[in-house]
Backbone as a chain_set.jsonl record, in Angstrom:
{"seq": "MTKIIGLKFFRKIDRVSLRQASSAWCALLTTLVMLLLTPVLAAEEPGSLDAQLSPRDSNRAAIGQLLDGLHRAAAESDAQDYFARYTEEAVFLGTDASERWSIAEFKAYAAKPFAEGRGWRYDVVSRHLVPTGNPEIYGFDEVLSNEKLGLCRGSGLVVFDGARWRVAQYVLSMLIPNAIAASVGRETVKALEKVGQ", "coords": {"N": [[-66.881, -14.58, 17.753], [-68.606, -11.762, 18.225], [-70.394, -13.554, 19.961], [-68.802, -14.189, 22.248], [-67.806, -11.718, 23.452], [-70.767, -10.719, 23.691], [-71.392, -12.725, 25.423], [-69.445, -12.125, 27.694], [-70.093, -9.217, 28.014], [-72.8, -9.495, 29.091], [-72.011, -11.182, 31.612], [-70.34, -8.87, 32.71], [-72.571, -7.131, 33.222], [-74.293, -8.949, 34.934], [-72.562, -9.385, 37.102], [-71.964, -6.549, 38.082], [-73.915, -4.319, 37.268], [-76.241, -5.413, 37.896], [-76.572, -6.71, 40.058], [-75.841, -4.347, 41.828], [-77.853, -2.699, 41.411], [-80.998, -1.442, 41.076], [-83.098, 0.001, 40.225], [-85.524, 0.833, 37.601], [-84.541, 1.734, 35.417], [-82.178, 0.142, 35.06], [-83.009, -2.234, 34.668], [-84.492, -2.166, 32.61], [-82.344, -1.324, 30.481], [-81.049, -3.407, 30.163], [-82.482, -5.325, 29.24], [-83.128, -4.363, 26.821], [-81.027, -4.609, 25.723], [-80.433, -7.157, 25.583], [-82.352, -7.897, 24.228], [-81.307, -7.054, 21.576], [-79.143, -8.193, 21.225], [-79.702, -10.817, 21.046], [-80.861, -11.896, 18.783], [-78.162, -12.301, 17.084], [-76.438, -13.53, 18.392], [-78.135, -16.415, 18.514], [-77.994, -16.293, 15.957], [-75.553, -17.41, 15.429], [-75.846, -20.126, 16.827], [-76.005, -23.503, 16.263], [-79.01, -25.09, 14.469], [-80.27, -27.448, 15.477], [-79.743, -29.972, 17.91], [-78.638, -32.25, 16.688], [-77.025, -31.351, 14.586], [-75.059, -30.363, 15.799], [-74.008, -32.662, 16.554], [-71.332, -35.291, 15.858], [-70.801, -38.02, 13.061], [-70.379, -39.873, 14.172], [-71.271, -39.876, 16.635], [-73.741, -39.182, 16.429], [-74.789, -41.562, 15.304], [-74.437, -43.085, 17.59], [-76.496, -41.787, 19.327], [-78.63, -42.274, 17.866], [-78.857, -44.992, 18.073], [-79.03, -45.819, 20.663], [-81.551, -44.582, 21.349], [-82.85, -46.568, 19.743], [-82.792, -48.947, 21.031], [-83.538, -48.665, 23.421], [-86.289, -47.609, 22.756], [-86.837, -50.167, 21.964], [-87.069, -51.875, 24.411], [-88.798, -50.514, 25.637], [-90.988, -50.804, 23.895], [-91.527, -53.675, 24.763], [-92.015, -53.565, 27.377], [-94.668, -52.375, 27.061], [-96.232, -53.983, 25.702], [-96.09, -53.976, 23.314], [-96.238, -55.217, 20.597], [-96.345, -54.509, 17.398], [-94.473, -52.413, 17.082], [-92.39, -53.602, 18.738], [-91.261, -55.583, 17.208], [-90.951, -54.515, 14.578], [-88.2, -52.966, 14.794], [-86.165, -54.933, 14.945], [-84.065, -56.731, 12.133], [-85.335, -58.388, 9.024], [-84.316, -60.828, 9.138], [-83.223, -61.262, 11.719], [-81.778, -62.405, 14.797], [-83.1, -63.724, 18.067], [-81.344, -64.786, 20.865], [-82.5, -66.464, 23.823], [-82.426, -66.637, 27.69], [-82.484, -69.531, 27.888], [-80.899, -72.642, 26.658], [-82.264, -73.79, 24.722], [-83.448, -71.546, 23.134], [-83.027, -70.059, 20.332], [-84.056, -68.192, 18.075], [-85.565, -67.011, 14.992], [-86.651, -63.982, 13.708], [-89.564, -64.578, 13.058], [-90.102, -67.104, 14.447], [-89.713, -65.555, 17.375], [-91.348, -64.109, 16.957], [-93.87, -65.862, 17.302], [-93.457, -66.925, 20.018], [-93.848, -64.74, 21.418], [-96.493, -63.703, 20.88], [-98.491, -64.489, 22.716], [-97.856, -63.609, 25.075], [-97.748, -60.92, 24.851], [-100.288, -59.975, 23.38], [-102.143, -60.615, 25.774], [-101.109, -58.388, 27.345], [-98.653, -59.122, 28.863], [-96.059, -57.967, 28.463], [-92.23, -57.924, 28.553], [-90.41, -56.42, 31.121], [-87.525, -55.025, 30.895], [-84.998, -52.828, 32.432], [-82.402, -50.204, 31.87], [-79.338, -50.442, 32.996], [-77.087, -49.817, 32.268], [-74.78, -49.165, 29.731], [-72.798, -50.295, 26.447], [-71.683, -48.912, 23.538], [-69.93, -50.604, 20.471], [-67.86, -49.752, 18.098], [-67.798, -50.863, 14.589], [-65.498, -51.912, 12.242], [-67.06, -51.217, 9.857], [-69.168, -48.567, 9.221], [-71.915, -48.749, 9.584], [-72.364, -50.443, 11.173], [-72.593, -51.863, 14.61], [-71.552, -52.883, 17.532], [-72.75, -54.052, 20.784], [-73.376, -53.482, 24.318], [-74.972, -54.152, 27.377], [-76.118, -53.717, 30.041], [-79.163, -55.084, 32.09], [-81.671, -54.89, 34.365], [-83.84, -56.674, 35.853], [-87.394, -57.474, 37.337], [-88.035, -60.264, 37.811], [-85.667, -61.817, 36.863], [-83.353, -60.483, 37.809], [-80.141, -59.142, 37.402], [-79.316, -59.002, 34.042], [-77.669, -59.088, 31.01], [-77.914, -57.699, 27.706], [-76.764, -58.222, 24.706], [-75.462, -57.71, 21.29], [-75.742, -56.932, 17.641], [-76.239, -54.369, 15.84], [-77.409, -52.86, 12.534], [-77.086, -50.356, 10.445], [-79.825, -49.599, 8.133], [-79.861, -48.516, 5.687], [-82.025, -46.694, 6.254], [-82.836, -46.459, 8.835], [-81.666, -47.489, 11.894], [-81.439, -50.884, 12.702], [-82.104, -53.804, 15.041], [-79.867, -56.553, 14.428], [-79.505, -58.955, 15.753], [-80.15, -60.298, 19.024], [-78.806, -60.908, 22.088], [-79.816, -62.553, 25.002], [-78.561, -62.643, 28.282], [-78.238, -64.087, 31.553], [-77.035, -62.593, 34.592], [-74.588, -63.78, 36.725], [-73.325, -64.297, 39.739], [-70.064, -64.423, 40.711], [-69.77, -65.46, 43.192], [-71.719, -67.713, 43.335], [-71.948, -69.123, 41.368], [-70.976, -71.786, 40.538], [-72.51, -73.317, 42.304], [-75.168, -72.507, 40.754], [-74.424, -73.644, 38.711], [-74.472, -76.167, 39.157], [-76.995, -76.629, 39.471], [-77.922, -76.262, 37.045], [-76.824, -77.754, 35.283], [-78.158, -80.311, 36.814], [-81.008, -79.558, 36.266], [-80.903, -79.908, 33.591], [-80.226, -82.6, 32.936], [-82.945, -83.59, 33.715], [-84.844, -83.221, 32.014], [-83.226, -84.162, 29.754], [-81.138, -83.209, 28.125]], "CA": [[-66.45, -13.261, 18.305], [-69.738, -11.27, 18.704], [-70.77, -14.273, 20.909], [-67.852, -13.993, 23.382], [-68.066, -10.63, 23.528], [-71.862, -10.533, 24.191], [-71.337, -13.232, 26.982], [-68.558, -11.242, 28.623], [-70.852, -8.05, 28.237], [-73.962, -10.174, 29.767], [-71.285, -11.663, 33.032], [-70.155, -7.727, 33.709], [-73.82, -6.763, 33.992], [-74.802, -9.759, 35.974], [-71.674, -8.879, 38.506], [-71.687, -5.303, 38.584], [-74.988, -4.006, 37.417], [-77.521, -6.192, 38.29], [-76.557, -6.894, 42.023], [-75.811, -3.088, 42.628], [-78.687, -1.665, 40.772], [-82.488, -1.878, 41.406], [-83.821, 0.861, 39.266], [-86.406, 0.542, 36.223], [-84.027, 2.494, 34.556], [-81.472, -0.503, 34.783], [-83.818, -3.199, 33.997], [-84.867, -1.327, 31.198], [-81.471, -0.911, 29.781], [-80.564, -4.746, 30.208], [-83.735, -6.312, 28.707], [-82.597, -3.853, 25.649], [-79.347, -5.147, 25.326], [-80.824, -8.327, 25.489], [-83.174, -8.329, 22.81], [-80.797, -6.841, 20.533], [-77.946, -9.715, 21.098], [-80.133, -12.395, 20.889], [-80.939, -12.505, 17.196], [-76.866, -12.444, 16.581], [-76.408, -15.265, 19.294], [-79.309, -17.01, 18.087], [-77.765, -16.696, 14.517], [-74.308, -18.469, 15.607], [-75.911, -21.726, 17.177], [-76.511, -24.39, 15.136], [-80.32, -25.287, 14.631], [-80.505, -28.195, 16.417], [-78.355, -30.929, 18.519], [-77.931, -33.097, 15.693], [-76.241, -30.597, 13.839], [-73.778, -30.473, 16.617], [-73.336, -33.978, 16.822], [-70.447, -36.126, 14.025], [-71.476, -38.699, 12.6], [-70.538, -41.354, 14.929], [-71.897, -39.315, 17.642], [-75.385, -39.214, 16.315], [-74.951, -42.829, 15.19], [-74.684, -43.715, 18.818], [-77.945, -41.154, 20.096], [-79.565, -43.247, 17.251], [-78.631, -46.676, 18.724], [-79.819, -45.778, 22.087], [-83.133, -44.324, 21.164], [-83.658, -47.733, 18.673], [-82.874, -49.948, 22.532], [-84.403, -47.606, 24.536], [-87.497, -47.657, 22.119], [-86.865, -51.504, 22.342], [-87.232, -51.884, 25.985], [-90.18, -49.313, 26.048], [-92.177, -51.536, 23.561], [-91.534, -54.701, 25.202], [-92.908, -53.5, 28.538], [-95.994, -51.779, 26.59], [-96.458, -55.138, 24.958], [-96.299, -53.36, 21.51], [-95.646, -56.043, 19.48], [-95.759, -54.075, 16.407], [-93.269, -51.334, 17.681], [-90.848, -54.037, 19.077], [-90.947, -56.179, 16.322], [-90.232, -53.387, 13.727], [-87.168, -52.44, 15.34], [-85.415, -56.116, 14.08], [-84.303, -56.931, 10.671], [-85.889, -59.473, 8.969], [-83.324, -62.181, 9.403], [-82.596, -61.207, 12.803], [-82.022, -63.71, 15.557], [-82.702, -63.559, 19.284], [-80.803, -65.373, 22.035], [-82.871, -66.057, 24.767], [-81.22, -67.272, 28.283], [-82.43, -70.84, 27.902], [-80.404, -72.553, 25.637], [-83.105, -74.098, 23.501], [-84.116, -70.511, 22.871], [-82.407, -69.294, 19.403], [-84.875, -67.839, 17.04], [-85.836, -66.08, 14.066], [-87.989, -63.197, 14.179], [-90.779, -65.808, 13.324], [-90.107, -67.965, 15.757], [-89.694, -65.293, 18.201], [-93.002, -63.34, 17.082], [-94.92, -66.753, 17.728], [-93.481, -67.372, 21.182], [-94.372, -63.658, 22.393], [-97.632, -63.573, 20.459], [-99.729, -64.781, 23.481], [-97.853, -62.841, 26.571], [-97.978, -59.782, 24.099], [-101.55, -59.882, 23.603], [-102.434, -60.426, 27.248], [-100.389, -57.099, 28.084], [-97.757, -59.21, 29.829], [-94.596, -57.794, 27.968], [-91.43, -57.815, 29.813], [-89.443, -55.351, 31.431], [-85.961, -54.797, 31.505], [-84.676, -51.639, 32.783], [-80.951, -50.109, 31.452], [-78.44, -50.027, 34.24], [-75.712, -49.429, 31.571], [-74.96, -49.359, 27.864], [-71.793, -49.544, 25.827], [-71.608, -49.365, 22.083], [-68.98, -50.938, 20.245], [-68.156, -49.32, 16.308], [-66.803, -51.712, 14.021], [-65.0, -51.45, 10.715], [-68.093, -50.537, 9.067], [-70.101, -47.428, 10.323], [-72.92, -48.925, 9.522], [-72.633, -51.782, 11.97], [-72.105, -51.445, 15.785], [-72.021, -54.148, 18.79], [-73.515, -53.442, 22.232], [-73.621, -54.772, 25.307], [-75.824, -53.438, 28.185], [-76.575, -54.616, 31.726], [-80.27, -54.814, 32.378], [-82.288, -55.082, 35.717], [-85.409, -57.445, 35.428], [-87.593, -57.931, 38.671], [-87.756, -61.591, 38.109], [-84.231, -62.631, 36.834], [-82.29, -59.598, 38.359], [-79.123, -58.447, 36.491], [-79.182, -59.487, 33.12], [-77.079, -58.488, 30.097], [-78.435, -58.063, 26.53], [-75.76, -57.829, 23.452], [-75.715, -58.015, 20.077], [-75.834, -56.38, 16.845], [-77.35, -53.036, 15.149], [-77.077, -52.403, 11.438], [-78.083, -49.14, 9.715], [-80.549, -50.582, 6.906], [-79.907, -47.118, 4.706], [-82.94, -45.517, 6.207], [-82.755, -46.554, 10.214], [-80.928, -48.311, 12.857], [-82.587, -51.716, 13.763], [-81.338, -55.098, 15.818], [-79.672, -57.782, 13.704], [-78.951, -59.927, 16.803], [-80.03, -59.645, 20.604], [-78.649, -62.037, 22.818], [-79.986, -62.178, 26.68], [-78.451, -63.589, 29.104], [-78.24, -63.761, 33.268], [-75.636, -62.384, 35.037], [-74.644, -64.78, 38.135], [-72.409, -63.348, 40.368], [-68.929, -65.795, 41.138], [-69.701, -66.31, 44.636], [-72.795, -68.669, 43.441], [-71.603, -69.748, 39.698], [-70.964, -72.75, 40.788], [-74.015, -73.541, 42.639], [-75.942, -72.213, 39.839], [-73.98, -74.215, 37.179], [-74.74, -77.849, 39.317], [-78.063, -77.018, 39.391], [-78.298, -76.038, 35.636], [-76.683, -79.452, 35.06], [-79.456, -81.083, 37.073], [-82.031, -79.263, 35.423], [-80.613, -80.425, 32.047], [-80.234, -84.145, 32.776], [-84.192, -83.874, 33.874], [-85.15, -82.942, 30.619], [-82.751, -85.273, 28.605], [-80.499, -82.326, 27.127]], "C": [[-67.705, -12.673, 18.615], [-70.469, -11.964, 19.964], [-69.973, -14.333, 22.114], [-67.889, -12.723, 23.91], [-69.535, -9.901, 24.129], [-71.727, -11.225, 25.459], [-70.664, -12.639, 28.127], [-69.207, -9.734, 29.25], [-72.142, -8.482, 29.575], [-73.114, -10.327, 31.505], [-71.09, -9.716, 33.519], [-71.501, -7.3, 34.062], [-74.26, -7.634, 34.974], [-73.81, -9.259, 37.118], [-71.64, -7.691, 38.949], [-73.316, -4.668, 38.865], [-76.264, -4.428, 38.081], [-77.799, -6.602, 39.793], [-76.525, -5.7, 42.617], [-77.226, -2.135, 42.375], [-80.211, -1.88, 40.754], [-83.678, -1.005, 40.67], [-84.479, 0.295, 38.005], [-85.445, 0.409, 35.216], [-82.893, 0.867, 34.053], [-81.707, -1.631, 33.869], [-83.871, -2.8, 32.912], [-83.666, -1.537, 29.753], [-81.122, -2.492, 29.465], [-81.411, -5.605, 29.046], [-83.471, -5.586, 26.983], [-81.637, -4.129, 24.885], [-79.423, -6.597, 24.78], [-81.508, -8.618, 24.232], [-82.658, -7.845, 21.662], [-79.399, -7.393, 20.309], [-78.428, -10.859, 20.617], [-80.105, -12.61, 19.609], [-79.42, -12.872, 16.507], [-76.375, -13.634, 17.36], [-76.717, -16.177, 19.032], [-78.544, -17.707, 16.355], [-76.954, -17.448, 14.369], [-74.39, -19.793, 15.988], [-76.367, -22.271, 16.011], [-77.906, -24.479, 15.645], [-80.832, -26.254, 15.338], [-79.264, -29.275, 16.97], [-77.969, -31.606, 17.462], [-77.122, -32.62, 14.534], [-74.835, -30.533, 14.935], [-72.882, -31.684, 16.444], [-72.461, -34.612, 15.701], [-71.215, -37.267, 14.394], [-71.377, -39.897, 13.724], [-71.558, -40.951, 16.633], [-73.552, -39.416, 17.695], [-75.541, -40.567, 16.077], [-75.233, -43.333, 16.542], [-75.903, -43.004, 19.559], [-78.859, -42.03, 19.408], [-80.049, -44.474, 17.735], [-79.241, -46.721, 19.416], [-80.842, -45.275, 21.799], [-83.582, -45.701, 20.595], [-83.812, -48.565, 20.164], [-83.316, -49.421, 23.356], [-86.048, -47.955, 24.153], [-87.864, -49.658, 22.28], [-87.595, -52.321, 23.389], [-88.517, -51.283, 26.081], [-91.583, -50.304, 25.222], [-92.462, -52.847, 24.3], [-92.609, -54.608, 26.674], [-94.196, -52.827, 28.195], [-96.612, -52.799, 26.151], [-96.833, -54.671, 23.696], [-95.519, -53.933, 20.814], [-94.878, -55.614, 17.983], [-94.663, -53.07, 16.258], [-91.948, -52.299, 17.885], [-90.259, -54.783, 17.918], [-90.313, -55.479, 14.625], [-89.09, -53.087, 14.004], [-86.145, -53.767, 15.216], [-85.579, -55.837, 12.663], [-84.946, -57.838, 10.62], [-85.366, -60.985, 9.328], [-82.582, -61.837, 10.577], [-82.871, -62.449, 13.831], [-81.827, -63.123, 17.319], [-82.408, -64.863, 20.198], [-81.272, -65.528, 22.925], [-81.995, -66.946, 26.064], [-81.551, -68.762, 28.502], [-81.745, -71.322, 26.779], [-80.962, -73.191, 24.422], [-83.509, -72.463, 22.565], [-82.936, -69.262, 22.067], [-83.535, -69.431, 18.4], [-85.001, -66.818, 16.655], [-86.667, -65.21, 14.66], [-89.148, -63.599, 14.191], [-91.188, -66.382, 14.224], [-90.516, -67.0, 17.026], [-90.903, -64.514, 18.259], [-94.276, -64.489, 17.908], [-94.777, -66.74, 19.36], [-93.908, -65.726, 21.957], [-95.738, -63.039, 22.087], [-98.478, -63.374, 21.986], [-99.495, -63.886, 24.606], [-98.125, -61.293, 26.117], [-99.705, -59.232, 24.136], [-102.593, -59.958, 24.636], [-101.812, -59.345, 28.129], [-99.326, -57.575, 29.257], [-96.413, -59.135, 28.853], [-93.73, -58.243, 28.826], [-90.672, -56.682, 30.12], [-88.066, -55.303, 31.948], [-85.444, -53.16, 31.845], [-82.744, -51.321, 32.635], [-80.224, -49.707, 32.524], [-77.331, -49.086, 33.606], [-75.489, -49.661, 30.289], [-73.557, -49.068, 27.206], [-71.885, -50.086, 24.31], [-70.142, -49.597, 21.376], [-68.642, -50.676, 18.49], [-67.141, -50.538, 15.974], [-65.995, -51.159, 12.683], [-65.977, -50.64, 10.003], [-68.951, -49.852, 9.945], [-71.526, -47.547, 10.212], [-73.717, -50.1, 10.088], [-72.272, -51.666, 13.19], [-72.381, -52.476, 16.555], [-72.438, -53.267, 19.896], [-73.44, -54.7, 22.95], [-74.444, -53.416, 26.585], [-76.526, -54.335, 29.145], [-77.801, -53.815, 32.144], [-80.876, -55.465, 33.87], [-83.788, -55.441, 35.363], [-85.812, -57.821, 37.184], [-87.4, -59.385, 38.776], [-86.5, -62.172, 38.12], [-83.022, -61.731, 37.341], [-81.532, -59.196, 37.495], [-79.185, -59.356, 35.491], [-78.017, -58.677, 32.032], [-77.443, -58.712, 28.71], [-77.31, -57.293, 25.893], [-76.341, -58.308, 22.386], [-75.336, -56.928, 18.882], [-76.657, -55.339, 16.249], [-76.66, -53.207, 13.724], [-77.918, -50.911, 10.864], [-78.652, -49.748, 8.221], [-80.653, -49.614, 5.545], [-81.237, -45.962, 5.151], [-83.19, -45.599, 7.991], [-81.999, -47.824, 10.727], [-81.796, -49.657, 12.965], [-81.402, -52.945, 14.032], [-81.52, -56.447, 14.845], [-79.607, -59.139, 14.613], [-79.091, -59.289, 18.296], [-79.83, -61.076, 21.365], [-78.799, -61.82, 24.797], [-79.453, -62.929, 27.432], [-78.292, -63.188, 30.465], [-77.105, -63.594, 33.872], [-75.492, -62.831, 36.542], [-72.997, -64.333, 38.454], [-71.193, -64.669, 41.094], [-69.214, -66.257, 42.106], [-70.998, -67.413, 44.294], [-72.714, -69.097, 42.162], [-71.602, -71.009, 40.233], [-71.714, -73.556, 41.34], [-74.905, -73.695, 41.792], [-75.402, -73.174, 38.372], [-74.273, -75.876, 37.593], [-76.378, -77.848, 39.156], [-78.837, -76.82, 38.192], [-78.103, -77.322, 34.798], [-77.872, -80.698, 35.624], [-80.467, -80.794, 36.402], [-82.157, -80.093, 33.88], [-80.878, -81.745, 31.832], [-81.961, -84.33, 33.17], [-84.81, -84.048, 32.616], [-84.284, -83.448, 29.434], [-82.01, -84.518, 27.424], [-78.847, -82.871, 27.485]], "O": [[-68.09, -13.236, 19.639], [-71.028, -11.3, 20.838], [-70.625, -14.568, 23.131], [-68.047, -12.735, 25.13], [-69.558, -8.873, 24.807], [-71.88, -10.609, 26.514], [-71.114, -12.609, 29.272], [-69.017, -9.225, 30.355], [-72.3, -7.912, 30.654], [-73.548, -9.686, 32.462], [-71.645, -9.301, 34.536], [-71.672, -7.072, 35.26], [-74.664, -7.086, 36.0], [-74.336, -8.707, 38.085], [-71.326, -7.518, 40.127], [-73.876, -4.517, 39.951], [-77.091, -3.74, 38.679], [-78.835, -6.753, 40.441], [-77.002, -5.597, 43.748], [-77.545, -1.126, 43.003], [-80.46, -2.92, 40.146], [-84.87, -1.303, 40.592], [-83.968, -0.664, 37.427], [-85.336, -0.499, 34.392], [-82.842, 0.529, 32.87], [-81.112, -1.987, 32.852], [-83.045, -3.255, 32.121], [-83.906, -1.778, 28.57], [-80.909, -2.705, 28.272], [-80.947, -6.36, 28.192], [-83.639, -6.324, 26.013], [-81.446, -3.943, 23.683], [-78.76, -7.105, 23.876], [-81.202, -9.465, 23.393], [-83.304, -8.051, 20.635], [-78.664, -7.086, 19.371], [-77.843, -11.715, 19.955], [-79.36, -13.492, 19.181], [-79.386, -13.615, 15.527], [-75.939, -14.638, 16.798], [-75.923, -17.112, 19.138], [-78.526, -18.821, 15.831], [-77.064, -18.283, 13.471], [-73.509, -20.618, 15.742], [-76.932, -21.753, 15.048], [-78.214, -24.146, 16.79], [-81.901, -26.02, 15.9], [-78.123, -29.334, 16.512], [-76.756, -31.563, 17.254], [-76.636, -33.356, 13.676], [-73.684, -30.706, 14.536], [-71.668, -31.799, 16.275], [-72.885, -34.453, 14.556], [-71.916, -37.54, 15.369], [-72.288, -40.678, 13.998], [-72.24, -41.655, 17.378], [-74.322, -39.639, 18.63], [-76.537, -41.008, 16.65], [-76.251, -44.01, 16.69], [-76.368, -43.673, 20.482], [-79.782, -42.56, 20.027], [-81.197, -44.911, 17.813], [-80.198, -47.49, 19.327], [-81.551, -46.062, 22.428], [-84.708, -46.057, 20.94], [-84.968, -48.846, 20.481], [-83.495, -50.131, 24.346], [-86.866, -48.421, 24.946], [-88.917, -50.193, 22.626], [-88.463, -53.181, 23.239], [-89.315, -51.852, 26.826], [-92.713, -50.49, 25.673], [-93.648, -53.133, 24.464], [-93.592, -55.295, 26.95], [-94.928, -52.685, 29.175], [-97.83, -52.619, 26.158], [-97.865, -55.013, 23.119], [-94.425, -53.549, 20.402], [-93.79, -55.918, 17.493], [-94.015, -53.018, 15.212], [-90.823, -52.05, 17.451], [-89.067, -54.716, 17.617], [-89.478, -55.94, 13.847], [-88.654, -52.736, 12.907], [-85.01, -53.387, 15.504], [-86.445, -55.213, 12.05], [-85.341, -58.396, 11.644], [-85.995, -61.976, 9.698], [-81.37, -62.051, 10.579], [-83.811, -63.243, 13.781], [-80.917, -62.43, 17.775], [-83.171, -65.829, 20.222], [-80.753, -64.711, 23.686], [-81.112, -67.749, 25.763], [-80.857, -69.306, 29.36], [-81.832, -70.608, 25.78], [-80.394, -73.203, 23.33], [-83.82, -72.489, 21.374], [-82.335, -68.289, 22.522], [-83.918, -70.511, 17.949], [-84.788, -65.774, 17.271], [-87.285, -65.369, 15.712], [-89.926, -63.229, 15.07], [-92.283, -66.329, 14.785], [-91.45, -67.37, 17.737], [-91.471, -64.241, 19.317], [-95.17, -64.201, 18.704], [-95.796, -66.571, 20.03], [-94.276, -65.749, 23.132], [-96.185, -62.101, 22.746], [-98.995, -62.309, 22.323], [-100.446, -63.359, 25.184], [-98.654, -60.508, 26.904], [-100.163, -58.299, 24.797], [-103.722, -59.489, 24.487], [-101.919, -59.326, 29.355], [-99.067, -56.908, 30.258], [-95.808, -60.159, 28.537], [-94.104, -58.89, 29.804], [-90.305, -55.975, 29.182], [-87.627, -55.487, 33.083], [-85.86, -52.369, 30.999], [-81.923, -52.059, 33.18], [-80.462, -48.603, 33.014], [-76.822, -48.065, 34.07], [-76.183, -50.525, 29.754], [-73.071, -47.939, 27.277], [-72.083, -51.243, 23.938], [-69.227, -48.833, 21.684], [-69.19, -51.421, 17.677], [-66.196, -51.02, 16.6], [-66.016, -49.988, 12.305], [-65.727, -49.504, 9.599], [-69.396, -50.234, 11.028], [-72.301, -46.684, 10.625], [-74.827, -50.584, 9.867], [-71.152, -51.16, 13.11], [-73.44, -53.07, 16.354], [-72.459, -52.036, 19.903], [-73.426, -55.913, 22.739], [-74.4, -52.187, 26.539], [-77.245, -55.326, 29.018], [-77.854, -52.621, 32.439], [-80.424, -56.515, 34.327], [-84.642, -54.759, 34.796], [-85.034, -58.244, 38.04], [-86.701, -59.829, 39.686], [-86.11, -62.89, 39.041], [-81.865, -62.151, 37.305], [-82.141, -58.755, 36.521], [-79.129, -60.541, 35.819], [-77.566, -57.601, 32.425], [-77.344, -59.881, 28.337], [-76.909, -56.18, 26.232], [-77.327, -59.041, 22.309], [-74.582, -56.021, 19.234], [-77.87, -55.547, 16.2], [-75.505, -53.629, 13.662], [-79.113, -50.624, 10.938], [-77.926, -50.263, 7.371], [-81.354, -49.879, 4.567], [-81.442, -44.849, 4.667], [-83.817, -44.635, 8.431], [-81.795, -48.877, 10.123], [-82.951, -49.48, 13.352], [-80.288, -53.063, 13.521], [-82.51, -57.115, 14.547], [-79.664, -60.258, 14.103], [-78.526, -58.291, 18.744], [-80.531, -62.08, 21.246], [-78.101, -61.165, 25.57], [-79.827, -64.099, 27.355], [-78.198, -61.979, 30.677], [-76.178, -64.39, 33.723], [-76.167, -62.331, 37.441], [-71.988, -64.14, 37.775], [-71.532, -65.599, 41.826], [-69.046, -67.469, 42.24], [-71.25, -68.066, 45.307], [-73.792, -69.581, 41.816], [-72.782, -71.31, 40.408], [-71.67, -74.703, 40.896], [-75.553, -74.741, 41.77], [-75.979, -73.272, 37.289], [-74.321, -76.751, 36.728], [-76.99, -78.85, 38.786], [-80.041, -77.062, 38.104], [-78.851, -77.816, 33.955], [-78.29, -81.673, 34.998], [-81.004, -81.735, 35.818], [-83.097, -80.64, 33.304], [-81.544, -82.168, 30.887], [-82.332, -85.458, 32.844], [-85.272, -85.14, 32.285], [-84.591, -83.183, 28.272], [-82.064, -84.829, 26.234], [-77.893, -82.395, 26.87]]}, "num_chains": 1, "name": "protein.A"}
């Protein structure tokens, strides 16, 4: 209640007094009122943004930070941070049909480019989180932009391990416009025939 009255008072001061009066007395009075009401208004506000979030919104924020950090670590070739964001049993599925890697296999693949500072950069265009029946498991899908591959989709599962959110599965796929999907499909078939798959 105090907050509402205080806000109405500030609005009235803003509309009437501050627009019409330019005297030092009015400025002093306004400052005094603000100093007196600030502790009351501050006491009614939650201490942090997390305190204002529901558990579901808090999960969404933490998952967003997890995935944003994953992309940042890859772009910075920070293998330690990047792989710490996955569970020990996580699976990464890349754009090639042969790329279904355990974390150990994915670390081996990424070791050289990360050591040479040639991580990969995917900028998030959009992201959706999908709650499951279990509040400690979320699905996600995100549209990503990559300089070499164009638009891609990252999707997968994140799990809360009791201490923090981690990626349990990440699937990276290229987004092919429908207008060229048939020709890309034909090229894919040709390429697979050449390698004998």
